C-alpha positions in Angstrom: 36.7 73.9 108.0 37.5 71.2 110.6 41.1 71.5 111.9 41.8 67.9 110.9 40.9 68.6 107.3 43.5 71.4 106.9 46.3 70.8 104.4 49.5 72.6 105.3 52.9 73.0 103.9 56.2 72.9 105.9 58.8 75.6 105.1 62.4 75.5 106.2 65.4 77.7 105.3 69.1 78.1 106.3 71.3 81.0 105.2 74.5 79.0 105.1 74.8 75.2 105.1 78.4 74.8 106.5 78.5 71.0 106.7 76.7 70.4 103.4 74.3 68.0 105.2 71.3 70.3 105.5 71.0 69.1 109.2 69.6 72.4 110.3 66.7 72.4 107.9 66.1 68.7 108.7 65.6 69.6 112.4 63.3 72.5 111.4 61.2 70.0 109.3 61.0 67.5 112.2 59.7 70.1 114.6 57.2 71.4 112.1 56.0 67.9 111.3 55.5 67.2 115.0 53.4 70.4 115.4 51.2 69.4 112.4 50.7 65.9 113.9 49.7 67.4 117.2 47.1 69.7 115.5 45.9 66.9 113.2 46.9 68.8 110.1 47.7 66.9 106.9 51.2 67.8 105.5 50.5 68.3 101.8 53.9 69.6 100.7 57.4 70.6 102.0 59.5 73.6 100.9 63.2 73.9 101.7 65.7 76.7 100.7 69.3 76.0 101.6 72.2 78.5 101.5 69.9 81.4 100.8 69.5 84.6 102.8 66.0 86.0 103.6 67.5 89.4 104.4 69.3 89.8 101.0 66.7 91.5 98.8 68.5 90.3 95.7 68.5 86.6 96.7 65.8 84.5 95.0 64.3 81.7 97.0 62.9 79.1 94.6 61.0 77.1 97.2 59.6 80.2 98.8 58.2 81.3 95.5 56.7 77.8 94.9 55.1 78.0 98.3 53.4 81.4 97.4 52.0 79.9 94.3 50.6 76.9 96.2 48.9 79.3 98.7 47.5 81.5 95.9 46.2 78.4 94.0 44.4 77.1 97.1 46.5 74.0 97.3 47.4 74.8 100.9 45.3 75.9 103.9 48.4 77.1 105.8 52.1 77.1 106.2 54.1 75.9 109.3 57.5 77.3 110.0 60.0 76.6 112.9 60.4 80.3 113.5 59.0 83.2 111.5 62.5 84.5 110.6 63.0 81.3 108.6 60.1 82.4 106.4 61.0 86.1 106.1 63.2 88.8 107.4 61.7 91.5 105.2 58.4 93.3 105.7 57.6 93.2 102.0 58.0 89.4 101.9 55.6 89.1 104.9 53.1 91.2 102.9 53.5 88.9 99.9 52.9 85.9 102.2 49.8 87.4 103.7 48.4 88.4 100.3 48.9 84.9 99.1 47.1 83.6 102.2 44.2 86.0 101.8 43.3 84.5 98.4 41.9 81.4 100.2 41.9 82.4 103.9 45.1 80.5 104.6 47.4 81.1 107.6 50.9 81.0 108.9 51.8 79.2 112.1 55.1 79.0 114.0 56.5 76.2 116.1 58.6 78.4 118.5 56.5 81.5 118.6 52.8 82.2 119.5 51.9 82.9 115.9 48.7 81.9 114.1 47.8 84.6 111.6 44.1 83.5 111.7 44.0 85.7 114.9 44.7 89.4 115.0 47.2 88.9 117.8 49.1 86.4 115.7 49.3 88.9 112.8 50.6 91.6 115.2 53.3 89.3 116.6 54.3 88.3 113.1 54.7 91.9 112.0 56.6 92.7 115.2 59.0 89.7 114.8 59.7 90.5 111.2 60.7 94.1 112.1 62.9 92.7 114.9 64.5 90.1 112.6 65.2 92.8 110.1 66.9 94.9 112.7 69.0 91.9 113.9 70.0 91.1 110.4 71.1 94.7 109.8 73.1 94.7 113.1 74.6 91.3 112.2 75.6 92.6 108.8 77.2 95.6 110.3 79.2 93.4 112.7 80.3 91.1 109.9 81.4 94.0 107.8 83.4 95.4 110.7 84.9 92.0 111.4 85.8 91.6 107.7 87.5 95.0 107.7 89.5 94.2 110.8 90.6 90.9 109.2 91.8 92.7 106.1 93.6 95.4 108.2 95.4 92.6 110.1 96.3 90.7 106.9 94.3 87.6 107.9 93.0 85.3 105.2 89.3 85.3 104.1 87.0 83.3 106.3 84.2 82.3 103.9 83.9 78.7 105.2 84.8 77.5 101.7 88.2 76.3 100.6 90.0 78.5 98.2 91.5 76.6 95.2 95.2 76.2 95.8 95.0 76.2 99.6 93.9 74.0 102.4 90.9 75.3 104.4 91.9 78.4 106.5 94.9 78.9 104.2 97.2 76.9 106.5 99.1 75.3 103.6 99.4 75.4 99.8 98.0 72.4 97.9 101.0 71.7 95.5 98.9 70.1 92.7 96.5 72.9 92.5 99.2 75.6 92.9 101.0 74.0 89.9 97.8 74.4 87.8 97.4 78.1 88.9 101.0 78.8 88.0 100.7 77.0 84.6 97.6 79.1 83.9 99.5 82.3 84.9 102.3 81.5 82.4 99.8 80.7 79.6 97.9 84.0 80.2 101.3 85.9 80.1 102.0 84.2 76.8 98.8 85.3 75.2 96.4 82.4 75.7 92.9 83.2 76.7 91.0 81.8 79.8 88.5 80.0 77.6 91.2 77.9 76.0 92.8 77.2 79.4 89.4 76.0 80.8 88.9 73.7 77.8 92.3 72.2 78.5 91.4 71.7 82.2 88.2 70.1 81.2 90.0 67.6 78.9 92.2 66.7 81.9 89.2 66.5 84.3 90.6 69.2 86.6 87.8 70.4 88.9 87.0 73.1 91.4 87.0 72.6 95.2 83.3 71.8 94.8 83.9 69.1 92.2 82.6 71.1 89.2 84.4 71.6 85.9 86.1 75.0 85.6 84.1 77.7 83.7 85.5 81.0 82.3 84.0 83.3 84.9 85.1 81.5 88.1 88.5 80.7 86.7 89.1 84.3 85.6 88.0 85.5 89.1 90.5 83.1 90.7 93.4 84.4 88.6 92.4 88.0 89.4 92.2 87.3 93.1 95.0 89.1 95.1 94.5 86.2 97.6 96.8 84.1 95.3 99.6 86.7 96.0 99.0 86.6 99.7 97.2 89.9 99.8 93.9 91.4 100.9 92.1 94.4 99.4 90.8 97.2 101.6 89.3 100.5 100.1 90.9 99.6 96.8 94.3 99.1 98.2 96.3 95.9 98.4 97.5 94.9 101.9 100.0 92.1 102.7 98.6 89.0 104.2 100.0 86.4 106.7 99.5 83.3 104.5 101.9 81.9 101.9 101.5 83.2 98.3 101.2 81.0 95.3 102.2 83.7 92.8 104.2 87.0 93.3 102.6 90.4 93.8 104.1 91.5 90.5 102.6 88.5 88.7 99.2 89.2 90.2 99.3 92.8 89.0 100.3 91.6 85.5 97.4 89.1 85.5 95.0 91.9 86.5 96.3 94.2 83.8 96.1 91.5 81.0 92.7 90.1 81.9 91.1 93.4 82.5 92.4 94.7 79.2 91.0 91.7 77.4 87.7 92.0 79.2 87.4 95.6 78.0 87.3 94.4 74.4 83.8 94.3 72.9 84.4 91.5 70.5 85.9 88.0 71.1 88.5 87.1 68.5 87.5 84.1 66.4 88.9 80.8 67.4 92.1 79.9 65.6 92.3 76.6 63.7 95.8 76.9 62.3 99.0 77.0 64.3 100.5 80.0 62.4 97.5 82.1 61.6 98.5 85.8 61.8 102.2 84.9 62.0 102.8 84.0 58.3 104.1 86.7 55.9 104.4 86.7 52.2 108.1 87.0 51.1 107.2 89.1 48.1 104.8 91.8 49.4 105.2 91.4 53.1 101.4 91.0 53.6 99.8 88.5 56.1 99.0 85.1 54.5 95.6 83.7 55.2 94.7 80.1 56.3 92.4 78.2 54.0 91.5 74.6 53.0 91.6 73.5 49.4 88.8 71.5 47.8 90.7 68.3 48.6 90.8 69.5 52.3 94.5 70.1 52.2 95.2 73.0 54.5 97.4 75.8 53.2 98.6 79.4 53.8 98.2 81.8 50.9 98.7 85.4 50.1 95.2 86.2 49.1 94.7 89.2 46.8 91.8 91.3 48.3 90.5 94.6 46.9 91.9 97.6 48.9 94.5 95.4 50.7 98.1 95.6 49.5 98.7 91.9 48.9 100.2 90.4 45.7 98.3 87.1 45.8 101.2 85.2 44.3 102.4 82.8 47.0 101.0 79.8 48.8 102.3 76.8 50.7 100.9 73.7 52.4 100.2 74.3 56.1 101.1 70.9 57.7 104.8 70.8 56.6 105.3 74.4 57.5 103.7 73.9 61.0 105.9 70.8 61.5 109.0 72.6 60.5 108.3 75.6 62.7 107.7 73.2 65.7 111.1 71.6 65.1 112.7 75.0 65.0 111.1 75.8 68.3 112.2 72.5 69.9 115.8 73.2 68.8 115.6 76.8 69.9 114.8 76.1 73.5 118.0 74.0 73.7 120.0 77.0 72.5 122.3 78.4 75.2 122.1 81.9 73.6 118.3 81.9 74.2 118.7 80.9 77.8 121.2 83.8 78.4 119.0 86.4 76.7 115.9 85.4 78.6 117.8 85.3 81.9 119.2 88.8 81.2 115.6 90.1 80.5 114.4 88.5 83.7 117.0 90.5 85.7 115.9 93.8 84.2 113.9 96.1 86.5 111.8 98.5 84.4 110.1 99.9 87.5 106.6 99.4 86.0 105.2 97.7 89.1 106.4 100.4 91.4 105.2 103.1 89.1 101.7 101.5 89.0 101.6 101.3 92.8 102.7 104.9 93.3 100.1 106.3 90.9 97.3 104.2 92.5 98.3 105.6 95.9 98.4 109.2 94.5 94.9 108.8 93.1 93.7 107.5 96.4 95.3 110.4 98.3 93.9 112.9 95.7 90.4 111.5 96.1 90.7 111.7 99.9 91.8 115.3 99.7 88.8 116.2 97.5 85.9 114.1 98.8 86.8 113.8 102.5 89.0 116.7 103.5 87.9 119.3 101.0 91.5 120.3 100.7 91.4 121.0 96.9 88.8 122.3 94.5 86.8 120.3 92.0 88.8 121.8 89.1 92.2 121.0 90.9 91.0 117.4 91.5 90.0 116.6 87.9 93.0 118.4 86.5 95.4 116.4 88.6 93.5 113.1 88.3 93.4 113.2 84.5 97.2 113.1 84.1 97.5 110.4 86.8 94.9 108.1 85.3 96.4 108.5 81.8 99.9 107.5 83.0 98.5 104.7 85.2 96.6 103.2 82.3 99.6 103.5 80.1 101.9 101.7 82.6 99.2 99.0 83.2 99.1 98.4 79.4 102.9 98.1 79.3 102.8 95.7 82.2 100.3 93.6 80.5 102.3 93.5 77.2 105.7 92.8 78.8 107.8 89.9 77.8 106.2 86.5 77.2 109.1 84.3 78.4 107.0 82.8 81.2 105.3 80.4 78.9 108.6 78.8 78.1 109.4 78.3 81.8 110.5 74.8 82.4 111.3 74.1 78.8 114.3 76.4 78.4 117.3 74.1 77.9 115.0 71.0 77.6 113.7 70.7 74.0 112.8 67.0 74.5 110.3 67.8 77.2 108.7 70.5 75.1 108.5 68.0 72.2 106.7 65.5 74.5 104.2 68.2 75.7 103.6 69.6 72.2 100.9 67.3 70.9 99.0 67.1 74.2 98.9 70.9 74.6 96.0 73.0 73.2 96.4 74.9 70.0 96.3 78.2 71.9 99.1 77.0 74.1 101.3 76.0 71.1 100.6 79.3 69.4 101.7 81.0 72.7 105.0 79.2 72.6 105.6 80.0 69.0 104.7 83.7 69.6 107.0 83.9 72.6 110.0 83.0 70.3 109.1 84.1 66.8 108.0 87.5 65.6 106.7 86.0 62.3 107.6 83.6 59.6 108.2 84.6 56.0 107.4 82.3 53.0 109.8 82.9 50.2 109.0 82.2 46.5 109.6 78.6 45.3 112.0 77.5 42.6 110.9 75.6 39.5 111.3 71.9 39.7 111.4 71.7 43.5 109.3 69.3 45.6 105.8 70.5 46.6 107.3 71.6 49.9 110.8 73.2 50.1 112.0 73.9 53.7 114.3 76.6 52.2 111.2 78.7 51.5 110.5 79.1 55.3 112.4 81.9 57.0 111.8 82.4 60.7 112.2 85.9 62.2 113.1 85.4 65.9 112.3 87.7 68.8 115.8 87.3 70.3 
């Protein structure tokens, strides 16, 4: 075929686009376009992969795959790249490219290297350069890992090139507005609210990530689990102090880790609650939990539903709306109570030693593993015998840490019922349930008296936690 009749595709790639402008791939395309013009080749298509490594075997390059299809289908007579390592750093990917080219005798040409795979010398140079690029990538990866380890040992902040939510770039300062959102989420998790509910609330307020996206469960959960928020790095499974300012305390970070990991271990997600007091209402006659249901006229109510095999009397019911409103008023009044403030303050001063106990057992397990796997100082039987008891105690203490007091959700509202009243309607149902659960163990519904109004406040008996 005449050189001037050849249809080529231009391929460009960059592993990390730091400025977000794709300037590097644009320069690659300009040089490849110029080479095609010199040769008289027609540019039939362009392929561009941004922020994708060619060395990482698990990374999928969509444009690379589309280029292979075009070669196999005969839509291209060749591919022009700026340098061969832009196309591939893996021998197996080079084989895939050459197999796609063989289908219609297509070729690969490089702007910066003497490569044209229509010639045997060009194929040899291509294979040699791919092997060299792979070695350079492996060496670079080893250097980066060593640098990362050194940064962690020195307590320096992560250097990913992307801003961490809650901090300015390079962790020089805390961003107050974002830090306030993180601390609010921390308090809500401590009080029992799930990450899904918090993300829904953030979406309603149009709170976004550093990339401008709405928060999703996975990324927000990973943010809350990150020791970075507590000013720490992790090396070999051990937390090390960092040199940047923390947004939350180390103890709070450990509590978040214990709570969120415990919830993640569950195999089933609890159904979404639709009533404020679901699971908290008790029948005053039999003590059983009252269910939440809607009547045929759509009036919501709580009732003691008699169920085969379940010890419930089935004799009491009450309208849900007035009970919910009454309980909310009780909560507003309670946070103004001086006695509550004193009790929660006293609890806050208690040191149950759980955090220190968790840390000590984590260090003991680490030392035990080193004695067995590295130093061969103990036998296999001694290792597993000692580890079993440590792991059991560690898991027990982590569970206690996760279940510890829920006073954090009340935070700024203690002594200020009017502020809580203003925030009540705007807050999510899960958050309101968390506030109720922080103060009330449960609510009993007592039997009504004949001749009374449809709703009698005297039937509602709160059972407080303090």
